[in-house]
Backbone as a chain_set.jsonl record, in Angstrom:
{"seq": "XXXXXXXXXXXXXXXXXXXXXXXXXXXXXXXXXXXXXXXXXXXXXXXXXXXXXXXXXXXXXXXXXXXXXXXXXXXXXXXXXXXXXXXXXXXXXXXXX", "coords": {"N": [[0.842, -1.538, -0.229], [0.354, 2.121, -1.235], [2.08, 5.315, 0.753], [1.557, 8.433, 1.874], [2.021, 11.317, 2.097], [1.195, 14.81, 3.463], [1.652, 17.928, 3.618], [1.211, 20.612, 5.494], [1.012, 23.249, 7.438], [3.353, 23.702, 8.698], [3.04, 20.979, 9.339], [3.253, 17.502, 9.371], [1.119, 14.977, 7.388], [0.375, 11.785, 7.307], [-0.379, 8.319, 5.479], [-0.867, 5.945, 5.219], [-2.824, 4.354, 1.45], [-5.056, 2.499, -0.52], [-3.604, 1.698, -3.466], [-3.832, 2.817, -6.695], [-5.585, 5.0, -6.05], [-7.35, 8.162, -6.163], [-6.601, 11.585, -5.115], [-8.611, 13.216, -4.287], [-11.426, 11.839, -4.59], [-10.679, 10.211, -2.091], [-10.711, 12.376, -0.177], [-13.212, 13.747, -0.039], [-15.262, 11.345, 0.234], [-14.945, 11.959, 2.839], [-12.182, 10.462, 3.854], [-8.788, 9.915, 4.224], [-6.936, 12.001, 2.85], [-8.463, 13.734, 4.223], [-9.193, 16.291, 6.951], [-7.314, 17.432, 5.279], [-6.222, 17.887, 2.681], [-6.854, 20.164, 0.481], [-9.689, 21.053, -1.557], [-12.584, 21.202, -4.589], [-13.84, 21.062, -7.108], [-13.099, 18.317, -8.119], [-13.086, 17.944, -10.887], [-11.047, 18.843, -12.163], [-11.349, 21.708, -13.178], [-11.165, 23.563, -11.504], [-9.025, 24.048, -9.849], [-7.889, 24.202, -6.906], [-7.336, 21.727, -6.057], [-4.898, 22.374, -6.746], [-1.121, 20.728, -6.026], [2.224, 21.326, -5.062], [4.416, 18.508, -6.003], [6.396, 16.844, -4.073], [7.688, 14.402, -3.839], [7.905, 11.023, -5.522], [6.839, 11.809, -8.069], [7.655, 10.763, -10.238], [5.723, 8.565, -10.064], [3.287, 8.9, -10.647], [0.676, 9.752, -13.732], [1.346, 11.617, -16.784], [0.834, 14.719, -16.853], [-2.405, 15.689, -17.673], [-4.577, 16.767, -20.183], [-6.837, 18.869, -18.653], [-4.801, 19.382, -16.691], [-3.644, 20.529, -18.031], [-4.324, 23.035, -18.995], [-4.877, 24.185, -16.837], [-3.265, 24.901, -15.126], [-0.721, 25.814, -16.465], [2.34, 27.209, -16.499], [3.202, 25.996, -14.005], [3.026, 23.285, -13.644], [5.967, 23.039, -14.472], [7.02, 23.606, -12.508], [6.28, 21.882, -11.243], [3.799, 21.276, -9.669], [0.765, 19.856, -9.341], [-2.32, 18.355, -10.38], [-4.476, 17.204, -7.953], [-6.928, 15.982, -8.535], [-6.578, 14.903, -10.979], [-4.744, 12.486, -10.863], [-3.753, 8.942, -9.993], [-2.999, 7.311, -7.463], [0.031, 5.15, -6.913], [2.404, 4.403, -6.106], [4.404, 5.498, -3.226], [4.346, 9.245, -2.543], [4.575, 12.56, -1.886], [2.874, 15.692, -1.014], [2.128, 19.033, -1.355], [0.331, 21.926, -0.456], [-0.38, 24.695, -1.22], [-0.864, 27.73, 0.596]], "CA": [[-0.39, 0.121, -0.015], [1.578, 3.616, -1.031], [1.682, 5.871, 1.544], [0.674, 9.749, 0.548], [2.114, 12.625, 2.972], [0.337, 16.248, 2.772], [2.543, 19.055, 4.255], [0.129, 21.554, 6.405], [1.513, 24.843, 8.248], [4.196, 22.724, 9.161], [3.186, 19.44, 10.004], [3.353, 16.155, 7.791], [0.025, 14.099, 7.751], [1.356, 10.532, 6.875], [-0.684, 7.704, 5.49], [-0.909, 4.79, 3.693], [-4.205, 4.478, 1.064], [-4.998, 1.591, -1.695], [-3.137, 1.523, -4.385], [-4.734, 3.451, -7.816], [-6.833, 5.553, -5.379], [-7.432, 9.416, -6.672], [-6.852, 11.907, -2.913], [-9.98, 13.9, -4.187], [-12.157, 11.191, -4.248], [-10.94, 9.846, -0.858], [-11.206, 13.134, 0.614], [-14.811, 13.929, -0.229], [-15.461, 10.581, 1.597], [-14.234, 11.538, 4.473], [-11.322, 9.184, 4.389], [-7.463, 10.155, 4.637], [-6.549, 12.996, 3.596], [-9.063, 14.529, 4.75], [-9.047, 17.236, 6.266], [-5.611, 17.984, 4.624], [-6.398, 18.243, 1.28], [-7.784, 21.342, -0.189], [-10.047, 20.535, -2.894], [-13.563, 21.896, -4.87], [-14.844, 20.596, -8.223], [-12.545, 17.481, -8.467], [-12.797, 17.529, -12.705], [-9.779, 19.698, -13.17], [-11.091, 23.226, -13.878], [-10.973, 25.172, -10.971], [-7.659, 24.548, -9.769], [-8.258, 24.541, -5.423], [-6.233, 21.019, -5.448], [-3.316, 22.521, -7.27], [-0.374, 20.716, -4.853], [3.645, 20.644, -5.373], [4.342, 16.819, -5.907], [7.737, 16.397, -2.622], [8.859, 13.569, -3.736], [7.155, 10.438, -5.981], [6.813, 12.2, -9.651], [7.896, 9.935, -11.59], [5.33, 7.344, -10.191], [1.791, 9.065, -11.474], [1.166, 9.282, -14.98], [1.803, 12.546, -17.112], [-0.205, 16.165, -16.785], [-3.805, 15.883, -18.927], [-4.946, 18.091, -20.814], [-6.739, 20.028, -17.727], [-3.804, 19.958, -15.908], [-1.809, 21.888, -18.928], [-5.136, 24.283, -19.146], [-5.376, 25.0, -15.022], [-1.443, 24.968, -13.885], [0.192, 26.48, -17.112], [3.243, 26.761, -16.51], [3.304, 26.036, -12.423], [3.749, 22.145, -14.274], [7.315, 23.008, -14.669], [7.74, 23.76, -10.745], [6.587, 20.476, -9.883], [2.558, 21.393, -9.618], [-0.494, 19.083, -10.237], [-4.114, 18.457, -10.084], [-5.228, 15.761, -6.999], [-8.243, 15.39, -8.493], [-6.352, 14.55, -11.791], [-4.214, 11.47, -10.916], [-3.894, 8.593, -9.224], [-1.643, 7.26, -6.746], [0.505, 3.901, -7.196], [3.513, 4.241, -5.127], [4.417, 6.713, -1.872], [4.278, 10.57, -2.811], [4.084, 13.279, -0.844], [3.122, 16.727, -1.708], [2.146, 20.216, -0.584], [-0.568, 22.642, -1.368], [-0.028, 26.446, -0.825], [-2.355, 28.357, 1.245]], "C": [[0.651, 1.54, -0.126], [1.15, 4.21, 0.159], [2.001, 7.657, 0.841], [0.87, 10.798, 2.002], [1.582, 13.488, 2.366], [1.244, 16.668, 3.711], [1.543, 19.576, 4.289], [0.755, 22.443, 7.122], [2.634, 23.805, 9.129], [4.44, 22.016, 10.255], [2.892, 18.967, 9.125], [2.102, 15.26, 8.297], [0.417, 12.833, 6.766], [-0.216, 9.016, 6.836], [-1.241, 6.281, 4.24], [-2.889, 4.288, 3.448], [-3.371, 2.504, 0.434], [-4.484, 2.18, -3.217], [-4.354, 2.181, -5.662], [-5.881, 4.523, -7.443], [-6.255, 7.486, -5.953], [-7.492, 9.799, -4.825], [-8.452, 12.395, -3.119], [-10.653, 13.329, -3.469], [-11.824, 10.659, -2.527], [-11.512, 11.06, 0.107], [-12.701, 13.416, 0.951], [-15.707, 12.722, 0.731], [-15.362, 9.98, 2.102], [-13.633, 10.545, 5.25], [-9.897, 9.767, 4.242], [-7.367, 10.804, 3.14], [-7.623, 13.851, 4.381], [-8.418, 15.186, 6.23], [-8.268, 18.542, 5.761], [-5.522, 18.294, 3.527], [-7.479, 19.5, 0.973], [-8.029, 20.825, -1.657], [-11.704, 21.077, -3.05], [-14.689, 21.335, -5.401], [-14.837, 19.119, -8.017], [-12.486, 17.097, -10.311], [-11.865, 17.953, -13.115], [-10.394, 20.901, -13.333], [-11.122, 24.014, -12.412], [-9.77, 25.413, -9.58], [-7.463, 24.507, -7.969], [-7.331, 23.536, -5.421], [-5.154, 21.559, -6.082], [-2.193, 21.892, -5.902], [1.261, 20.454, -5.357], [4.058, 19.222, -5.134], [6.2, 17.087, -5.11], [8.724, 15.814, -3.754], [7.733, 12.568, -4.154], [6.303, 11.121, -7.469], [6.31, 11.631, -10.46], [6.48, 8.812, -11.414], [3.829, 7.769, -10.403], [2.159, 9.268, -12.922], [1.46, 11.218, -15.508], [0.867, 13.322, -17.014], [-1.537, 15.589, -17.857], [-3.729, 17.117, -19.425], [-5.875, 19.254, -19.805], [-5.453, 20.41, -17.215], [-3.163, 21.039, -16.551], [-2.813, 23.288, -19.158], [-5.095, 24.762, -17.665], [-4.229, 25.505, -14.566], [-0.489, 25.686, -15.008], [1.81, 26.494, -16.633], [4.054, 26.96, -14.733], [3.547, 24.173, -12.537], [4.829, 22.046, -14.134], [8.045, 23.426, -13.748], [7.577, 22.684, -10.233], [4.871, 20.245, -9.569], [1.758, 20.254, -10.309], [-1.699, 19.249, -9.838], [-4.599, 17.563, -8.741], [-6.139, 15.769, -7.123], [-8.232, 14.746, -9.885], [-5.418, 12.97, -11.837], [-4.588, 10.366, -9.83], [-2.299, 8.333, -8.148], [-0.938, 5.592, -7.098], [0.854, 3.29, -6.053], [3.485, 5.615, -4.174], [4.32, 7.762, -3.225], [3.556, 11.144, -1.674], [4.052, 14.809, -1.258], [2.698, 17.907, -0.539], [1.327, 21.158, -0.948], [-0.333, 23.907, -0.571], [-1.256, 26.711, -0.005], [-2.149, 29.407, 1.526]], "O": [[1.49, 1.886, 0.707], [0.094, 3.864, 0.69], [2.477, 7.978, -0.247], [-0.043, 10.977, 2.809], [1.345, 13.447, 1.159], [1.643, 15.898, 4.584], [0.722, 19.341, 3.402], [1.409, 21.637, 7.783], [2.38, 23.309, 10.227], [5.147, 22.021, 11.262], [2.376, 19.486, 8.135], [2.06, 14.862, 9.461], [0.719, 12.993, 5.583], [-0.897, 8.761, 7.829], [-1.693, 5.989, 3.133], [-3.78, 4.039, 4.26], [-2.371, 1.808, 0.61], [-5.076, 3.03, -3.882], [-5.565, 2.016, -5.519], [-6.809, 4.868, -8.175], [-5.095, 7.884, -6.064], [-7.915, 9.185, -3.845], [-9.357, 12.074, -2.348], [-10.851, 13.581, -2.28], [-12.77, 10.739, -1.743], [-12.429, 10.926, 0.917], [-13.219, 13.302, 2.062], [-16.522, 12.974, 1.619], [-15.414, 8.767, 2.306], [-13.891, 9.983, 6.315], [-10.329, 10.864, 3.887], [-7.74, 10.077, 2.219], [-7.236, 14.676, 5.209], [-7.353, 14.75, 6.668], [-8.385, 19.767, 5.766], [-4.634, 19.099, 3.246], [-8.673, 19.584, 1.262], [-7.271, 20.413, -2.535], [-12.278, 21.387, -2.006], [-15.808, 21.102, -4.944], [-15.873, 18.491, -7.801], [-11.916, 16.126, -10.809], [-11.521, 17.713, -14.272], [-9.535, 21.501, -13.979], [-11.088, 25.243, -12.462], [-9.624, 26.317, -8.758], [-6.376, 25.06, -7.8], [-6.279, 23.895, -4.893], [-4.168, 20.884, -5.786], [-2.321, 22.453, -4.814], [1.512, 19.435, -6.0], [4.012, 18.807, -3.976], [7.09, 17.53, -5.836], [9.753, 16.205, -4.305], [6.647, 12.737, -3.6], [5.152, 10.774, -7.732], [5.285, 11.661, -11.142], [6.112, 8.222, -12.43], [3.055, 6.816, -10.312], [3.277, 9.119, -13.414], [1.746, 12.023, -14.622], [-0.226, 12.759, -17.069], [-1.202, 15.027, -18.9], [-3.076, 18.134, -19.194], [-5.717, 20.445, -20.072], [-5.028, 21.564, -17.269], [-2.5, 21.99, -16.137], [-2.33, 24.387, -19.43], [-5.353, 25.953, -17.492], [-4.146, 26.411, -13.736], [0.547, 26.174, -14.556], [2.301, 25.38, -16.452], [4.985, 27.675, -14.362], [4.187, 23.659, -11.62], [5.163, 20.973, -13.631], [9.256, 23.644, -13.794], [8.165, 22.242, -9.247], [4.549, 19.105, -9.233], [1.949, 19.804, -11.439], [-2.112, 20.124, -9.076], [-5.747, 17.273, -9.077], [-6.808, 15.599, -6.104], [-9.231, 14.152, -10.29], [-5.459, 12.348, -12.898], [-5.428, 10.576, -8.955], [-1.18, 8.844, -8.099], [-1.753, 4.857, -7.656], [0.38, 2.419, -5.324], [2.724, 6.567, -4.344], [4.249, 7.449, -4.414], [2.649, 10.781, -0.924], [5.057, 15.266, -1.803], [2.838, 17.829, 0.681], [1.557, 21.415, -2.129], [-0.123, 23.953, 0.641], [-2.32, 26.094, 0.043], [-3.04, 30.1, 2.018]]}, "num_chains": 1, "name": "protein.A"}
């Protein structure tokens, strides 16, 4: 089972998650990482769930067209929309406050 770490407010929240899970779906059904993950639409249109990938970026799929449209140049800085990928291996992220 992959381990997901979310950095927020100088703290790190860590939890095992099922393989191939979507973090926004998990948050929406009140499983980890709720309430540590910011999200809104879950459809890749609002950008609320934008997160910088600290480690594990190579373990998730390449950004899709929705991420490219919303994040633009931030993708080159390591940002992704957590609603648009699935976690298959360990991942560490941080969201801007």
